[in-house]
N, C-alpha and C positions, 0 to 999 in steps of 0.2 A: 282322506283328510285325517286318518288316524294319527293321534299324537301331535297334531299341529293346528288344532283349531284356535287355541287362545294363546296370547303372548304371556310368558311367565311359566316357570317350571312347575311341575306337579309337586304339591307339598309332601314333605316326608315326616316321619314320626322320629323324634329324637328320644332315645332311652338313656336314662341316667341311673347307673348302678351305684347306690348310696351305701357307704360302709363306715364302720366305726374307726375314726381316725387315729386311734391310739396305737402307735407302733410298739414293736418289741414282743409280739405274740398274738395280740387280739386281732389286729387288722390282718396280719399275714394268714392267720387261720381261717379267715372269711373270704379272702380274695376269689378263690375258685367258685365258691357257692354263689357269691353275689354276681359275678360276671356270668355264670351259668343262667341265673334267672333273667338277666337282660337278653342273653342269646335265645332262651326259650321263647320269650315274648316276641322277639324280632322274627323268629321262625313262624310263630303263630300268625302274626300280622301279614307277613309277606306271602303266606300260603293260603289266606283266607280272604284278604282284602284286596280290592281292585279299584282303580280309578275309573272314571266314566268311559275312558277310551280302552279299557280292558287290561291295561298295564298293571302289574302287582304294585301295591303300595311298598315303598322302600323305607327302610329304618336306618338311622344313624345312631350308633352306640358311642358313647364317650370313650376316649382313648384309655382312660384309666377309671378305676373305681373313684368315687367322690367322697373324701373324708373331711373336706373343709372348704373354706371360701375360695381358695386359689384354685382348686381343682373344679369347683362349681363354675368359676369364670372361665376356665379353659374349655369346659364342656359347652358353655353358652357361646363361646367364640366359634367353636366347631360347628354348632348348630347353625349360627348366623351365616357361616360361609358354605353351607351345604343345603340350604333350602328347607330347613326344619320348620314346619308350622304347627306341630302338636308335640307336647312333652309328656312323657311318662317316667316317673322315678320308681325304682324297685329296691327293696332292701329285705334281707332276712334278719336284721339285727338292730340293736340301738345305734343311733348315729347322733351327731351334733346338729340338732334341728335347724335353728336359724342360720347356721353357717353353710348348710348344704341345700337349701331350698332354691327353687328357680324363681327369679324376680321379675319375668317379663309379664306385665299386666294384660297384654293382648293375646298371649298364647294359651290355648286350652291346655290344662294340665291336670294330671292325676298321680296318685301314689299307690303303689301296691305294696303293702306290708305283709310279709310271710307270717302265717299263723302257725307258730311253732313254740314250744316251751323252752328249748335249749337256748335260743337267742331271741330277744323280745322285739321282733320286727313291728308288732302291734304298738309297742310303747313309742318307737320312733314315729310311726304312722300318726298316732294321736298327737305327738308333740309338734311334728311338722304341720299337720293340719291346723293346729292352733296358731302356729306362726303365721301361716297363710292367712287364716281368718283375722288375725289381729292386724295384719298389714293390708287387708282389703284385696287379697288375691284368692278368689274362690277356686277351690281345688277339690276334685273328686277323690274320695277315699275308697280303696278296694282292700277288703279284708275277707279271707275265706271263712266260711261258716264253721269248718271242722279243723282241728289241730292236725298237722301234717307231721310226719317223721322228718327230721332234718336232712336225712339222706334222700328224701323223695323230692325230686325237682319237676315232677309233673304238675301241670297247671290244673287245679280243680275245676270242675264244670261251672260252679257258680262264679269263680273268679274269671274264668274264660269268658263267660257271658258279659261281665262287666267291663273286662278288658276291651272286647270287641265293640260293645255299645259306646264306650268312651271314644274309641278310635274312629268309628264310623262318623259320629257327630263332629269330633275334632277335625277330621279331614274335610268334612263338608264346610266347617266355618272357615278353614284356611283356604279352601278352594275358591270361595266367594270373594275373599279379600282382594282388592285391587282390580276386579273385574268390573264390567259395565252392564247396565240395563239400558236397552235401546227401545225408545218409544218411536214407532213409525206412525206419524200423525199425532193426533192429540186426544182429547177426551171424547169418549164414545157415549152418545145418547145420555149424557149427564150421569153416567156411572161413577160414583165417587172413587172406587178402586182404580179407575183409569186416569185419575189425577196424580201423577208421579210426585211422591213426597221425598225431595232430595235429602232432607235431614234424616229421615228414617234410613234410607239407603246408606248414607254415609256413616251414621252414628252406630247403627245396629248391625250392618252387614259388611261395612268397609268397602262399599261399592260406589260407583259414580254413575250419574245419569247422562245419557246421550239422547239427543232428539233429532229427528230427521222428518221434515215436512213430507206428507204423502205425495206431493207433486214430484218428488225425487223418483218415484216409481215410473211415472209417465215420462220423465226426462230420460231415464236410462233405457226404457222401451224404445222411445222415438230415436235416440241416438245410438241404439244398438250397444249399450254398455253392459254386455253380458257375454258369456262364453258361447259363441254361436255353434261351435261343434258340440258342446254339451247340450245345448238346446235341441238340436237335431236328435241326439241320443235320448234325451228326456221325452221328446215328443213321440218317438218310436215306441218307447216303454209305456207311455200314457196311453197310446192308441191301443197297445196290445192288452194292458191289464185294467184300464180305467174307462176309456172312451168306449171300448167294446162292452162295458158293463154299465152303460149309460141307463139310467132309470126313466120311468115314465115322466113326462112333463105334465104336471098338474095345473099349470097356469091356465087362467081363462084364455079363450081363443085369441082375443085381441092383444094378449101379451105374450103369445108364443113366438119365440124367435124362429126365423127360418133356418134350414140346415146349414147355410152358409154362415149366418150370424152365429150360430151355436159352435161351429168349427173355429171361427175366429176367437171365441171366448176360451175355447180350450187352449189355443195357442197363448193367449194372453195370461191365463192363470199359471201356465207352466213358466212363462218368463217372470211372473211375479215371484214364484217360488225361488227361482234362481237369484232374483235381485234381493229378496228378504235375507236369503242366506249370505249373499255377498255383503250385504250391509252389516250383518252381525260379525262375521269372522274374516272377511276379506277374501281376495281371490288373486293370486299372482298372475293368472292369465290376463286380468285387466291391465295390469302393468305392461305386459307384452303388447297389448293393443293401444298403449299410450295413455291410459287412465290410471296414472299412478296413485293419485289421491284416493279414488274409489277402491283401488286394489287393497288399501290398508284395512278397510272395515273399522268397526267400532270396539273390538275386543269384547263383544257382548256375550256373556254366559246365558243370557236370557233376553227376550224381547217381546214386544206386542204390537198389534196392528189395530189402529182405530177402526178402520172399516166404516161401520155405520156412523153418521148417515152421509156426510158430504161425499165420501169416496163411493159408497155403494149406490148412491142415487145417480151416479154418473158412469162408473166403471164396474167391471166384474168384482164380486165380493172375494174375501180372503179364505173362503172355506177350504178349497183344494190345497192352497198353500200352507195353511195352518195344520191341516190333517196330515200332509206329507212330511212337513217339517218335524212334527211331534211324533212321527213314526220311526221305527227303527230300521227302515229300509227305504230306498228310492231307486232310481235308475242307475246310480252309482254302486248299487249293492246293499248289503246289510251293514248298518253303521250305527253309531250312537245317536240316539234321538236328540233333537233339539228341544229346548224349553221355550215355547212360543204361545203367547196369550191371545185368545179372542178378545176383540173390543179393548185391547191394550189394558186389561185389568191387571195392573202391576202387582196388586196384593195377591191375587189368585195365581199369577205367574210365579211369584216368589214362593207361594205354597207348593206349586209344582216343582220348583227348583229344590226346595227342601227335600221333598220326596225323592226326586231323581238322584240327588247326590247321596242320599242314604241307601238307595236300592239299585242304582245304575239301570232302572228300567224307564220305559216310556210312561207318560202320565196322561190321564184322562181330564180334559177340562170340560166342565158341565154346568149348566144351570141347575140349581137345586130347586126343581120346578114345582113338583106337586106331591103332596101326601095322599096316598090312597088308603083309606081304612078298609078293614075287612067288610064293614056294613056297606060302604060306598061301592066296593067292587061287586058285592052280591047284588045290590040294588041295580047296578048298571048292567051286569052280565048274567046274573042268576047263578054265579059260580062262587064256591067257597075257596078262600085262599089256603094253602097247605104249606107244610115244611117251614123253612126259614122265613117265608113270606106270610105266615099264618097271622101275625100281629099287624099286618100292613106293611107298606114299603114306600120309599121315596123314589119318584120317577126323576132320574138325572138325564137331561137331554139338552145338548148344546145346539145353538142355532146354526146348524149346518156343517160342523167340523168336529172331528174327534180323531185321535190317533188310531190307526188301523190295528195296533197291538191290542186295542181295547175290544176288539171282536171276541177275544178269548179263544182264538184258534190256534195259539201255541199250547203245547202240552208238555206235561212232565208226569210220569207214571200214570199216563192215561187220563189225567185231569187238566182242565184248562188253566193256563197260567199266563203271565206276562214276564218275559225273560229278559235278562241283559242280552245286548245285541250279539255278543259272541257265542251265545248258546242257541240262538235261533237258526233253523234249518231253511234251506231254499224251499223245501216242500211247505213248511209253515208259513213262508212269505206268500206263496201262491195261494194257499188256502185263505189267509187273511184278505187278500186281494179279490179272491173269487167271491166271498160273501158280502163284499162292499159294493153297494150300488151308488152311482153318482148321478143324482137327480138334478135336473135344471132347477136352479134357485127359484123360489117364489118371488116373482117380480113385484108383487105388492109390498113385500118386505125389501128386496134388493133389486131396485129398478135397473141396475146395470147387469143383471144376470150373475151367472157363475155356476158352480157345481157343488152340491152339498154331499157329503159322505154320509151314507145311510146304512146301518147295520143294527143288530140287537146283540148286546153283550151276552155271552154265555154265562149262565148261572153257576153258583156254588164256588165262585172264586172268592177266597179271603181278600178283603180289601180294606184300605183305610182312607177315609175322606178327611180333609183338613182345610182350613181357611184361616189366613191371617187377616185381622181387622185392626184399624186404627181407631183409638178411642180419645177424644179430646181430653186433655187433663191426665190421662193415664198413659197413653202411648200405645205400642202394639200389643195385641193379645192373640193367642192362637187357640183355635177350636180343633178338636180331634174326635172322630167318630169311627171306631172299628166295626166291621160288619162283613156282609157277604153280598155278592151279586146274586140274583134270584132268577130262575126261569119261570115264565108265566104260561098258563094254559093258552093255546093258540087263539082261542075265542076271546079271552080276557085281554090278551095283547092287541088284537084286532080293535076291540071296543076302545081301549085306551089310546091307541095309536090314531084312530080316526078323530079323536077329540083335539089333537094337536096337529103339528106339521109332519105329514108322513114321510117328508123327505129328509128328516133329521135323525141322527144316531140316538139310540136309547139305551140306557143302563138302569136297571132296576135294583135298588139298594135296600138291604134290610140291616139296620144297625144292631149291634149286640146290645140287648137291654140289660139293665142292672136292677130294675124295680124301684129305683129311687132317683131323685134329682132330675137332671135334664135328660136321663135315660130311663126314666120309669115307663115310657111307651115311645112308639115311633112318632106319634104326633108331636110329643114334647121336644123331640130331637129337632124335627122340621121347624117348629114353632120358635126355637131358640138359636136357629142358625143365623149368623150375623151378617150375611150378605146374600145376594142372588147367585153367587158362583161357588163352587167347590172344586178342590184338586183331589183326584182319586188315584191311589197308588195300589198296585198289587201287593198283597201281604198285610199282616197285622203289624205295623211299624210304629204304632202309637208311642211305645216306650222309647224308641229311638228319637222320635220327634220331641219328646218331653225333655230328654237329655240335651238334644241340639238347642231347643228353646232356652234352657237354663244357662248354656254357654253364652248365648246372645243377650241374655237378660230379658227375654220375652215370657211373660207369665201365661199360663194355660188357664183359660177361662171355662173350659168345658171338655170333658173327656171320659171315656169309659174303659181306661187301661186299669188292669188289676194293681192295687196298691204295691204289692210285692215286686212288681216289675219296674217301678218308678226309680230312676237313678239320677240324682241331682248332686251339686257340690255339697260337701259336708257341712259348709257354713249355713245352709238353708235351715238346718235343725236349730240354729240360734234364733230364728225368727218366729218360733211358736211351734206348738205340736201338730196343729191343723195343717196338713200338707199343702192344700191349695192356697190357704191364707198365707202361710209362710212363704210360698212361692211368690206371691204378689209383693210381700213385704221386703223380701231379699232383692227382687229385681229393682224395685223402687230405690232400695238403699244403695246398690251398686251402680245403677244407671246403665246406659248402653255401653257395649263393650269398647267401642271406639269413640267415646265421649271426648 
């Protein structure tokens, strides 16, 4: 399925080399230097950045340097014809500001002005940013801290960091545009996040909403609308790696299914997984079988399954399907993880999607369930917490489903990580599978049965938890908490695990504390989290999330990212000196990106 999941080309980065338009000596002397800047950035982007399918991000450079409005229009036309979704302008010199800027209001844009004394690139940068601000076109300004020699065309490290941060976020914005969110079923157990808000999706993300009743799952099962050859292959893989690792059935005796009934549910949940995927991205095999409409899919970059309660009171739950779809491998091999939400929590799914588009890694979906203080742990277990868990931790535990990448069994330099799929080895796949138990679901919760993925995430991984929330009168806001997964003493884990459902996956999270505000202690982080779910990504990516949110005009209501790493459009400084207050005011002033 590589390179062919979704309809629409992968967005490219357009690079605009801006130059002093005065002929007769000035422009001619700057041509090589200006074009070299553009090519240096293109080389950086194409060598470092990848799309979710592993292909390098492509750049499109304007055919000529841009010294006036005609050449700006020519560049814009080339970008339109070549799938550009993000625009970067570069210049080493003074140019005619308003005549050379990009005027597309929906395209994320930035300007890199070379810091040198021979030619005033910084003067153009300031002038052009002022033009963008005056015209209501928020633009990121990139200016190196140290003066460079005019002959030195290497990209300074601080400039490189901002160029990449801008591009990662910009590609994420452009990738979401025109795609779908698919709701399979409706609202789960009254969870507000599972009520799709089409205005939010359309105006802030440029996405559309698609809806399929859960009865469609049973229709496709009954009528055999799935690839039967793939199902046989999938069942063989599942029996080898999952069914063979079936965990203890902790149900009371009167709710324990027979072996025959359990086997039937294994087959059903594998079929559900195929059907969910086909609903999202389509499957040409179905057209060969005569199901041309079903073969098209919904062009869904993300999806969610209602599950509880109407479906799970009757049929197997979605735990296996959700876990496998969110994982970077299945019976077809190692591949890009899907973004698929438990309980159709659309807002947590979009939080996962943000993380995935920025990192190209699988994402953990979890309940932000319990804060354990050092005192509570010592009272219950007699043990003292140590290391990164010394100030307490938050128990992240989803109701039966989690990406198997979340085991932490992939490694880099001997340390647990979660990798882009193209870096994952077959040995790591087998290790992730080996440590994952598949317990029969608690039938007091899930009357129709199913299988829950159960493991404990390895500690010491740097991770970022985020959550998108909708606030009436304000709109969307984003919360961010960087921290680490932590290992617990075996006795401590056992005591905690016995207090909840033993069949569910657990991640223990210690946020990085700042000593002030929402991050003065772990309790305050938990107490101010805006919903019952969180999206957890490998790596400290809070700064990238802040940049992405500013492009979409979503303010950040809570974060622990160092101030020096925050990168927003230059216009934000016109809304006050307090960075978080100015973020709210700027987002309110400009409104959603696709209004």
